[in-house]
N, C-alpha and C positions, 0 to 999 in steps of 0.2 A: 601313081596308080589309079583306076577310074573304077565304079562300080556302077552294077545294072542289079535295079530291083524290079521281082516279077510276082504276080501273084500266080497258082499254080490253078486252070480252070480245067485242064481234064479231068474226068468224074473217076480215074482211076489212078490220077496222080502221076508221080516217076516213077513208072511199073518197072520191070527189066527191058520189055523195047525199047521205049524213049529212052531208057539212062542209058541204054547201048549207042545210041544213036547221038545222043548228048555228049557224052564218051568220045565217041569217034572225030565229032566237030571239034570239043574241045583239042584234040590231039592233033590239029591241023596248025595250032596255035602256038608261036615260039615265044608266048610271056607264059608267067606262072598264071593259073586257071583256079581259082575257087569258088566252093558254094560252101553257103552255111546257111541255118534258118533259125529264125528268132532268137538270132544274138548268139546264138550256141557257136560250138567250134568247127572253123571253117575246114570241109575236105577236099582234096584235092580233086578237080572233076575230069581230069586224064584217069581216074583209077575207079572203073565200075566197081570195086566193091566200097567204098568211100561213097559214091553218090548211093547206092541201093542203102546204104545204113542208114541216111539220111530222113529215113521213112515218108519222105512229102505226099501227103496229102492232097487235093484237090480242099482251096480256100487258102492255103499256107502258101506266105510270101518267103519266098528266098532271096536270098543277096548276091551275086556274084561278083567277085572282084578279081580284076585284072593289073598284073604289076609286069611290066618288060616293055622291049623293044617295040610291037604291034597292039598294045594294049589298044588303042583307039579302033582298029579294025575288029579284034579281036572280038571287045564288047560289040560293036554294030553285026557282028556275022550272029553270035550266040543272044543276041536278043530277037534278033529276025526269027534264030531257030526257035527260040522259046513262043514267040506269038506263034508259029507254025503248027509248033508239033504241041504247044503242052499247054 
């Protein structure tokens, strides 16, 4: 299992547009991908409603966990996505 921590810099946080893009990017991964905030319950990063329910705002730290066959490549790809978009 691999984890990536990232502090959201987007002034609007993870709102509808970037959440949809994040879900699409996560859906490309064969491994299980989850997101949690502040040690709370993790949600499936491949489901838009779960990601939106987190209500992530600017300055909050998220933790993405990857578990499966392509976890290293998935972690690298989604970390790059976060840096470029959020």
